[in-house]
Each structure stands twice: as structure tokens, then as C-alpha cells.
Wavefront OBJ file of the C-alpha trace (Angstrom):
o trace
v 0.123 0.414 0.187
v 1.395 3.257 -1.153
v -0.536 6.314 0.928
v -0.488 9.644 -0.922
v -2.316 12.596 1.030
v -4.118 15.802 -1.062
v -4.716 18.501 0.236
v -7.792 20.381 -1.024
v -8.527 24.278 0.141
v -11.735 26.103 -1.422
v -13.789 29.286 -1.185
v -17.184 29.834 -2.513
v -19.187 33.522 -2.723
v -16.357 35.874 -1.938
v -18.287 38.809 -3.533
v -15.590 40.950 -3.501
v -14.722 40.786 -0.248
v -11.079 42.084 -0.406
v -10.356 43.804 2.351
v -9.351 42.646 5.988
v -11.850 43.875 9.020
v -11.058 43.910 12.667
v -13.574 41.890 14.791
v -13.384 41.431 18.231
v -9.602 42.654 18.241
v -8.329 40.407 15.518
v -7.507 41.592 12.214
v -9.405 38.932 10.022
v -10.225 38.371 6.659
v -9.387 39.640 3.054
v -7.765 38.381 -0.003
v -4.340 39.080 0.776
v -4.487 36.726 3.767
v -6.220 34.201 2.234
v -3.866 34.600 -0.483
v -1.048 34.123 1.960
v -2.445 30.509 3.481
v -2.737 29.294 -0.022
v 0.354 29.882 0.048
v 1.601 28.214 2.940
v -0.308 25.127 2.142
v 1.111 25.233 -1.265
v 5.127 25.358 0.297
v 4.396 22.945 3.506
v 2.129 20.159 1.718
v 3.204 18.412 -1.066
v 0.447 17.930 -3.117
v -2.211 20.536 -2.946
v -5.193 22.008 -5.256
v -7.200 24.994 -4.393
v -10.935 25.697 -5.610
v -13.293 28.296 -5.617
v -17.312 27.837 -5.927
v -18.436 30.575 -7.908
v -19.798 34.355 -6.988
v -15.907 36.153 -7.135
v -18.508 39.353 -8.279
v -20.200 41.552 -6.328
v -20.272 43.557 -3.347
v -17.619 46.074 -3.215
v -16.704 49.315 -4.950
v -13.466 47.472 -6.400
v -15.088 45.111 -8.278
v -18.455 46.659 -9.548
v -15.986 50.235 -10.407
v -14.207 47.660 -13.026
v -17.050 45.652 -13.579
v -15.229 42.510 -12.189
v -12.066 43.195 -13.843
v -10.000 44.308 -11.233
v -11.582 40.582 -9.745
v -10.112 38.590 -11.933
v -6.784 40.428 -11.753
v -6.670 39.616 -7.949
v -7.813 35.856 -8.762
v -4.726 35.504 -10.859
v -2.761 36.111 -8.240
v -4.306 33.447 -5.955
v -3.831 31.197 -9.021
v -7.000 28.511 -8.413
v -6.809 25.453 -9.721
v -10.293 25.356 -10.802
v -13.235 27.937 -10.462
v -16.735 27.416 -11.407
v -19.266 30.141 -12.185
v -21.693 31.792 -9.640
v -25.279 33.418 -10.435
v -23.479 37.504 -10.020
v -20.679 36.206 -12.575
v -23.671 36.967 -14.802
v -24.137 40.283 -13.447
v -22.140 42.275 -15.923
v -23.780 40.269 -19.017
v -22.659 36.952 -20.628
v -20.494 38.481 -23.400
v -18.665 40.603 -20.622
v -18.030 37.283 -19.034
v -16.677 35.896 -22.025
v -14.281 39.123 -21.962
v -13.022 38.186 -18.303
v -12.719 34.513 -18.982
v -10.014 35.173 -21.392
v -8.334 38.069 -19.077
v -8.427 34.571 -16.418
v -5.234 32.902 -16.201
v -7.133 30.025 -14.098
v -9.686 27.475 -15.609
v -13.492 28.666 -15.567
v -15.587 25.327 -15.236
v -19.204 24.768 -15.621
v -20.836 21.832 -17.577
v -24.573 23.555 -17.633
v -24.501 26.915 -19.544
v -24.848 26.983 -23.195
v -26.460 28.803 -26.458
v -30.009 27.462 -26.813
v -29.799 28.072 -30.355
v -27.244 25.042 -31.434
v -26.410 23.173 -27.682
v -23.152 24.643 -27.740
v -21.701 25.107 -24.019
v -20.386 28.288 -23.226
v -17.503 26.733 -20.779
v -15.576 24.380 -20.541
v -17.554 21.824 -18.403
v -14.699 20.135 -16.512
v -10.906 20.380 -16.297
v -8.342 17.427 -15.194
v -6.356 19.421 -12.518
v -3.392 17.565 -11.312
v -0.652 17.932 -8.508
v 2.276 15.353 -8.325
v 0.419 11.782 -8.539
v -3.049 12.890 -8.333
v -5.270 13.429 -11.350
v -8.733 15.457 -10.236
v -11.402 15.805 -12.359
v -13.779 18.752 -11.793
v -17.261 19.580 -12.738
v -18.801 22.885 -12.814
v -22.565 22.707 -11.980
v -24.253 26.201 -11.896
v -27.653 27.687 -10.534
v -30.934 28.038 -12.153
v -30.796 32.072 -10.924
v -28.359 32.382 -13.754
v -31.525 32.255 -15.742
v -33.220 35.361 -13.986
v -30.479 37.233 -14.177
v -29.764 36.922 -18.380
v -33.689 36.674 -18.758
v -32.952 39.260 -21.278
v -30.410 37.530 -23.310
v -32.426 34.622 -24.869
v -30.325 32.559 -26.564
v -28.779 31.509 -23.071
v -30.307 28.670 -21.020
v -29.223 26.039 -18.362
v -30.049 22.437 -17.297
v -32.011 23.991 -14.054
v -33.422 20.596 -13.169
v -31.038 18.913 -10.909
v -32.176 15.473 -12.561
v -30.681 16.882 -15.397
v -27.770 18.124 -13.646
v -27.006 14.421 -12.183
v -27.375 12.896 -15.925
v -25.132 15.623 -17.841
v -22.359 14.512 -14.591
v -22.890 11.038 -15.470
v -22.382 11.611 -19.302
v -18.858 14.116 -18.250
v -17.875 11.059 -16.140
v -18.364 8.137 -18.258
v -16.392 10.274 -21.242
v -13.986 11.981 -19.252
v -13.657 9.701 -16.169
v -10.213 7.372 -17.016
v -8.753 4.502 -15.722
v -6.168 7.260 -14.324
v -8.471 9.585 -12.803
v -7.922 9.390 -8.772
v -10.674 12.177 -7.774
v -13.870 13.445 -8.752
v -15.040 16.302 -7.738
v -18.513 18.477 -8.396
v -17.685 22.417 -7.695
v -21.235 23.695 -7.651
v -23.000 26.816 -7.311
v -26.897 25.665 -6.545
v -26.881 26.219 -2.999
v -27.073 23.359 -0.008
v -30.721 22.261 -0.717
v -29.783 21.593 -4.569
v -26.450 19.621 -3.994
v -28.460 17.589 -1.266
v -30.741 16.409 -4.106
v -28.112 15.954 -6.401
v -26.030 14.030 -4.233
v -28.955 11.896 -4.071
v -29.763 11.603 -8.110
v -25.789 10.559 -8.937
v -25.415 7.361 -9.732
v -22.658 5.423 -7.663
v -21.392 4.570 -11.119
v -20.152 8.472 -11.439
v -17.768 8.100 -8.972
v -18.279 11.227 -7.364
v -16.077 11.471 -4.413
v -17.142 15.543 -3.421
v -19.052 18.064 -4.045
v -17.819 21.142 -3.234
v -20.651 23.879 -2.976
v -21.657 27.708 -3.044
v -24.348 30.284 -3.559
v -26.385 29.366 -0.150
v -23.809 31.141 2.084
v -24.007 28.092 4.297
v -21.712 28.072 7.445
v -20.956 24.039 8.892
v -18.786 22.524 11.205
v -18.858 19.140 9.422
v -19.686 17.983 6.201
v -23.502 16.778 5.166
v -23.020 12.865 3.497
v -25.668 12.245 1.529
v -25.475 9.053 -1.213
v -22.005 8.548 0.422
v -20.847 11.869 -1.436
v -19.422 14.477 1.363
v -21.144 17.888 0.887
v -18.876 21.088 2.085
v -19.264 25.265 1.675
v -17.253 27.147 3.392
v -20.096 30.139 4.302
v -19.317 33.540 2.317
v -16.701 36.062 2.272
v -12.820 35.373 2.656
v -12.828 35.152 6.960
v -12.699 31.564 6.087
v -11.332 28.712 3.873
v -12.046 24.967 3.748
v -9.746 22.452 3.727
v -9.660 18.533 3.041
v -6.946 16.250 3.644
v -7.441 13.649 1.596
v -5.356 10.043 1.927
v -5.439 7.873 -0.633
v -4.015 4.548 -1.750
v -1.966 4.909 -4.992
v -2.084 1.324 -5.686
v -5.724 0.303 -5.097
v -6.838 3.710 -6.549
v -8.997 4.626 -4.171
v -9.508 6.892 -0.482
v -8.165 5.499 2.678
v -9.595 8.126 4.738
v -10.318 12.104 4.934
v -10.870 15.188 7.069
v -12.626 18.306 6.364
v -12.765 21.655 8.607
v -13.394 25.478 8.078
v -10.357 27.295 8.970
v -10.917 30.803 10.266
v -8.348 33.513 8.712
v -7.097 35.983 10.669
v -3.627 37.068 11.863
v -3.169 34.037 14.157
v -3.234 32.050 11.058
v -1.284 33.713 8.736
v 0.298 37.369 7.478
v -0.600 38.610 3.904
v 0.527 38.286 0.617
v 2.570 41.136 -0.118
v 1.896 41.240 -3.913
v -1.680 40.837 -3.075
v -1.742 43.476 -0.793
v -0.298 45.868 -2.752
v -2.494 45.201 -5.386
v -5.712 45.380 -3.523
v -4.282 49.051 -2.340
v -4.032 50.166 -5.620
v -7.407 49.235 -6.630
v -8.791 50.713 -3.364
v -6.712 54.137 -3.648
v -8.485 54.515 -6.707
v -12.011 53.971 -5.964
v -11.669 56.047 -2.082
v -11.163 58.849 -3.934
v -14.166 58.958 -5.991
v -16.255 56.569 -3.609
v -14.643 57.794 0.184
v -17.456 60.778 1.019
v -19.858 61.201 3.685
v -23.561 60.584 2.341
v -25.417 60.666 5.827
v -25.262 59.667 9.101
v -27.713 57.693 10.981
v -28.747 58.074 14.344
v -27.324 54.220 15.070
v -26.362 51.187 13.006
v -29.034 49.621 11.439
v -29.389 45.595 10.812
v -30.355 43.373 8.057
v -28.927 39.943 9.397
v -30.906 37.617 7.325
v -33.293 37.644 4.081
v -35.913 35.968 5.284
v -37.273 37.807 8.188
v -38.526 42.008 8.055
v -34.893 43.956 8.974
v -34.450 47.552 10.028
v -32.668 48.296 6.736
v -35.054 46.628 4.988
v -37.915 49.047 6.162
v -35.585 51.586 5.634
v -34.637 51.160 2.172
v -38.496 50.101 1.608
v -39.719 53.032 2.960
v -37.005 55.610 0.962
v -38.783 54.716 -2.459
v -42.319 54.608 -1.241
v -41.660 58.253 0.273
v -43.063 61.030 -1.670
v -43.898 58.821 -4.426
v -46.645 57.743 -6.819
v -47.454 54.701 -5.712
v -48.820 53.241 -2.155
v -46.200 50.206 -1.454
v -43.055 49.513 -2.062
v -41.538 45.803 -2.218
v -37.976 45.439 -2.301
v -36.006 42.281 -2.824
v -34.087 41.554 0.415
v -31.106 40.294 -1.835
v -31.425 43.725 -2.926
v -29.595 44.895 0.359
v -26.281 43.140 0.404
v -24.421 44.591 3.587
v -25.483 42.898 7.361
v -25.073 45.975 8.773
v -25.182 49.897 7.673
v -23.671 53.081 9.491
v -23.509 55.107 11.389
v -21.618 57.270 9.136
v -22.512 56.182 5.570
v -19.792 56.747 2.514
v -20.973 56.884 -0.891
v -18.904 53.661 -0.656
v -20.770 51.963 1.604
v -24.244 53.395 -0.049
v -23.326 51.182 -3.018
v -21.511 48.501 -1.490
v -25.350 47.666 -0.046
v -27.077 48.429 -3.246
v -25.099 47.090 -6.323
v -27.550 46.085 -8.556
v -29.014 49.375 -9.400
v -31.845 49.047 -11.906
v -35.168 51.071 -12.913
v -38.274 50.949 -10.842
v -41.773 49.900 -12.088
v -44.740 50.778 -10.641
v -47.814 48.613 -11.104
v -51.230 48.105 -9.754
v -52.969 44.607 -8.037
v -56.190 43.725 -6.825
v -56.122 42.977 -2.937
v -56.760 39.266 -4.332
v -54.023 39.611 -6.309
v -51.714 40.915 -3.972
v -52.686 37.952 -1.217
v -51.965 35.716 -3.937
v -48.135 37.064 -4.705
v -47.592 37.450 -0.785
v -48.573 33.747 0.078
v -46.722 32.619 -2.986
v -43.494 34.347 -1.302
v -44.212 33.307 2.200
v -44.332 29.629 0.662
v -42.165 26.449 2.241
v -39.228 26.799 -0.027
v -39.268 30.699 1.558
v -37.366 29.442 4.896
v -34.917 27.273 2.796
v -33.196 29.973 1.719
v -33.028 30.070 -2.208
v -36.497 31.925 -3.288
v -37.203 35.512 -3.661
v -38.592 37.321 -0.056
v -39.243 40.715 0.402
v -39.478 43.762 2.753
v -42.324 46.164 2.717
v -42.655 49.957 3.154
v -45.106 51.461 5.629
v -48.126 51.148 6.077
v -48.132 47.064 5.538
v -49.071 44.338 8.133
v -48.822 40.585 7.447
v -49.125 38.130 9.848
v -48.496 34.547 7.935
v -48.802 31.146 10.188
v -46.182 28.445 8.802
v -48.434 25.371 10.133
v -51.756 26.370 8.400
v -50.360 28.479 5.726
v -52.660 31.318 6.315
v -52.598 35.211 6.262
v -53.865 35.828 9.341
v -53.520 39.152 9.305
v -53.271 41.332 5.979
v -53.763 45.029 6.335
v -52.849 47.964 4.768
v -52.142 51.651 7.242
v -55.015 49.070 9.837
v -57.368 48.523 6.978
v -58.214 44.839 5.978
v -57.097 44.122 2.254
v -60.163 43.486 0.860
v -59.714 41.196 -2.335
v -61.489 44.320 -4.813
v -59.437 46.800 -2.818
v -56.948 48.426 -5.728
v -53.077 49.275 -4.517
v -50.051 50.728 -6.329
v -47.147 49.193 -5.691
v -43.221 49.199 -7.283
v -40.431 46.941 -7.822
v -37.146 47.053 -9.422
v -36.548 45.944 -13.053
v -34.967 42.420 -12.036
v -38.054 41.205 -10.109
v -40.507 43.192 -12.900
v -39.017 40.735 -15.432
v -39.042 37.663 -13.523
v -42.522 38.807 -12.252
v -44.454 35.736 -12.621
v -41.506 33.244 -11.306
v -40.774 35.604 -8.185
v -44.213 36.230 -7.388
v -46.415 33.657 -8.921
v -49.169 35.910 -10.309
v -48.689 36.269 -14.147
v -47.363 39.684 -15.081
v -49.628 39.912 -18.063
v -52.514 39.459 -15.277
v -51.336 42.351 -13.013
v -51.407 44.538 -16.316
v -54.462 44.542 -17.309
v -55.364 46.678 -14.017
v -53.109 49.539 -15.391
v -50.148 49.611 -17.666
v -47.380 49.340 -16.213
v -45.109 52.420 -15.907
v -41.414 53.093 -15.339
v -41.071 55.561 -12.471
v -37.513 55.722 -12.126
v -34.260 55.093 -13.787
v -31.712 54.122 -11.380
v -33.128 53.530 -7.402
v -29.616 54.308 -6.352
v -30.218 58.180 -7.510
v -33.152 58.217 -5.179
v -31.338 56.537 -2.188
v -28.314 59.220 -2.573
v -30.497 62.066 -2.780
v -32.888 61.176 0.320
v -29.371 60.337 2.611
v -28.362 62.899 1.171
v -30.976 65.557 2.514
v -31.678 63.483 5.683
v -29.646 62.808 8.382
v -30.082 61.349 11.690
v -32.398 58.178 9.688
v -33.916 56.030 12.289
v -35.637 52.449 11.704
v -36.834 49.539 13.485
v -38.248 46.310 13.219
v -42.080 46.894 13.689
v -44.006 43.726 12.737
v -44.583 44.919 9.365
v -44.036 40.636 8.686
v -44.373 38.464 11.701
v -43.826 34.705 10.861
v -45.833 32.239 13.104
v -44.856 28.874 13.511
l 1 2 3 4 5 6 7 8 9 10 11 12 13 14 15 16 17 18 19 20 21 22 23 24 25 26 27 28 29 30 31 32 33 34 35 36 37 38 39 40 41 42 43 44 45 46 47 48 49 50 51 52 53 54 55 56 57 58 59 60 61 62 63 64 65 66 67 68 69 70 71 72 73 74 75 76 77 78 79 80 81 82 83 84 85 86 87 88 89 90 91 92 93 94 95 96 97 98 99 100 101 102 103 104 105 106 107 108 109 110 111 112 113 114 115 116 117 118 119 120 121 122 123 124 125 126 127 128 129 130 131 132 133 134 135 136 137 138 139 140 141 142 143 144 145 146 147 148 149 150 151 152 153 154 155 156 157 158 159 160 161 162 163 164 165 166 167 168 169 170 171 172 173 174 175 176 177 178 179 180 181 182 183 184 185 186 187 188 189 190 191 192 193 194 195 196 197 198 199 200 201 202 203 204 205 206 207 208 209 210 211 212 213 214 215 216 217 218 219 220 221 222 223 224 225 226 227 228 229 230 231 232 233 234 235 236 237 238 239 240 241 242 243 244 245 246 247 248 249 250 251 252 253 254 255 256 257 258 259 260 261 262 263 264 265 266 267 268 269 270 271 272 273 274 275 276 277 278 279 280 281 282 283 284 285 286 287 288 289 290 291 292 293 294 295 296 297 298 299 300 301 302 303 304 305 306 307 308 309 310 311 312 313 314 315 316 317 318 319 320 321 322 323 324 325 326 327 328 329 330 331 332 333 334 335 336 337 338 339 340 341 342 343 344 345 346 347 348 349 350 351 352 353 354 355 356 357 358 359 360 361 362 363 364 365 366 367 368 369 370 371 372 373 374 375 376 377 378 379 380 381 382 383 384 385 386 387 388 389 390 391 392 393 394 395 396 397 398 399 400 401 402 403 404 405 406 407 408 409 410 411 412 413 414 415 416 417 418 419 420 421 422 423 424 425 426 427 428 429 430 431 432 433 434 435 436 437 438 439 440 441 442 443 444 445 446 447 448 449 450 451 452 453 454 455 456 457 458 459 460 461 462 463 464 465 466 467 468 469 470 471 472 473 474 475 476 477 478 479 480 481 482 483 484 485 486
């Protein structure tokens, strides 16, 4: 028996989290520190691979100012052995993503993003990553959320069903897994729930050994093992990194044992890579000149700790868009608000990083019956799994929902019950407008029969900037706009 050791490091959902922060007096995270740790492990261990499971983009001014090109340049220094596409990789458009791929000096894999006209894949579906005697087959799988982001690009499609994804994995394994393939890894960006379903549906003959995932921002203390396949994820940002240490019998061609853990990335673990730190510093200096000015001061720090409940920032941002508007109710996506906390001092940079998906605002009209259907659809059981759209509402809306009975116990607007025949004008952002049927469960064409849809603003960030700049000392509280009973 000849035992070889392989170390696999992995990250996911970095979202432009390039800068270190001080947490409880400890310098934590930052891409320069992640880079140094990966470099240290590569120097210490004989056989090392590093993978990234998607969503490198969005979340910071450094990323958005350069439309992802800065992120690609930083990742070139990090040198991942493979990355998969995340849904936010397409935020700047498919054509721009293909340009960014040409700038990348690392492989990007995705098996289920293709041109629908001729069924041509946009990216290489797999990569044979090699280190020493090891040959690791890495297959990339993308979430269905990319369809919502590329709705206007009709020629782009993806396999959105886990059964189809499992079949595609089988096809790739049958065609490209050879006798000298030692380990097979699925690098996915579909979320923990879909990873579980995918693992259940995989034929054991495919030989998939590990699923390294992303998208759901799941913190894990230990892997989940489904159908004999360990599933792991490393939360979000750069405060931690996942690590597999695998013992492999080179003669029998089989894994003898493996160990996995999440490692906190802080100053106690390692220093910062000087090259990465200098490059980030250059980008930061450029963006600071443009974006480091105070927009407003809140009365206190406001929070948005989760996307599936009413939050302080959710209420504030919904109210800002509805205030002095031509519509009755603002319905804003919880995922449109990206920071878990903001303030009390808010710089222009903070404002843009908190709402990076700047788009237009559409006004529509619904009957009380239609609005009730929309709310019930939003609050369906899948909402609590974290992979559907959840919404925040402007002042006056009160929803009390029982998860057990699936009933609305309270459904009022400005303290009056919403009757089926009532008419309420409301607004949504463009992303939610073009995906209305999928996100609200009511056909957009049905809603349009009440009143013609009208674009009432071309940029929500223009509204936020103006409102914040002329209102100092803003505050917001969780006040029972959304109450969920178990």
C-alpha cells in the first residue's frame, strides 16, 4: 500500500470581500490573507489544489468600479486550480463574462450553461487538475438563478433541474473519467438544498467523491454526507476557508480516509501576501478618491441580519423608495440589500456596496386578491430554505402568516384589512419586474390588465443618494410589518 496525501482548499461566495476587517480586536479575512494561507499550504504540503465555487463578483466598489476585471486580476494572483461560474458572475452580462474569461489565467468550468440555438456550452464543463501523482476531475454546475439574471439574453440557457444536472455529470464522467482519474469533485453553485438533491440522484457508478458548493452561504462545522458523498461549503466572504486532507492509496486507486474543516482566516493563522496586498491597495486608492465621502449619518447602526424576515435596513430602504412617490407600496427584494449592518456613518462607497444592483423602478397595480396571492406565494415553504425571493415592505403593510396552516392571519394596509376588490399601486425593481411570474407566482400579464406598467425611476441608487443626503439621523425599527408564526 502506497499512501499519498492530497490537500484541497476551497472558497465560495467571496462577493468582492477583498479587505481585512477587525473583529473582536483580531484582524480577520481579506484576500491578501487568504492568498498567504494558500501559499503557505502549497509550500508546506506536497500536493495541494485550491478551488473556488463561484460568486467572486459583486459586493465591493473595487469589483463594480472595474466591472469584475479587478476581481479577475486579483484571482490571477491567487491562482485557483479551478473555479465554477456563480450567478453573480453574469451580472455584467454574458458577453462581458466571456471577455473576463479571456483575462483569467485560471480555468473556469461550467457544464450547464449553453447557447440554446445549437446546444453549445459557453465554458469548458470540466478540468483535469493535476498535482504530483494526483489527477482530479473537476466538474462545474451552476444554479438556475442565472436564468433570472440573463432573462433578456434569450439565447442563453442552463439545465435547471437536478435530474438533468445529475445526468450531465454522468455523461461527463463516462466520457472523461479515465483509469488514471484518482478523485472526482463537483464544484457547484446551486445551494446546499440543491446539492443534497443532486447527491441523492447521482449514480454511484459516476464515481463522484466530493461536492464543494456555494450560493446558499451555508456555514458548516462538518460535512453532510448524502448518498455516500460529502457535501461542504465555506460560508461567504474571506473570513474562512475550507480544507480537505485526503489520504489516498495509490496502488488500489481509492481514498483511504479524509478529514474536512473550516479554518478561520485571521492574523493568528497567517500574514498577508505582499503582492496581493499591494494590488488591492492600488485599486482601493483609486476607488477611495471617488467614493470615500460621507453621504449621511444614521441615528445608530442599522442591521439586515437575514433575508427571510423583516429587518431594520429593509424597512428603511423600502420607505425611502415609497416616500413622496406616486405609488402606495414599495416591495423591495431582501437580496437587493447586501450588508448585514450599515452606519452610523454612511459613505458613498458603503451606500453603493449595500445596493450594488442599481436598476429601474416599475409601478404596477394589483387588486387585494392578487396581492394576497403574491404574498402567499412569497411565503411558501421554500422561502425558509433560503433559495427563493423574499421581500421587505414599506410602512403601512402588516402581514401575519402562520407557517403551519399556511394562512394569512393578518393582511392589512394602514390598519385596514385588504379586501379582494381593493386596488393598490406598488413598485418593484426591474430585476423583479422581468422575473415577475417566477418571483411572485402571479402572471405579469394579469397584473398589467389592471393598469399599464410604468417605469417611474431609472436608478434606485439615485433615489437613495438624494434621500440619504438630505435626511440626517435616520432610524428604523423592526415593527411587525412581517410576522411569521410557527
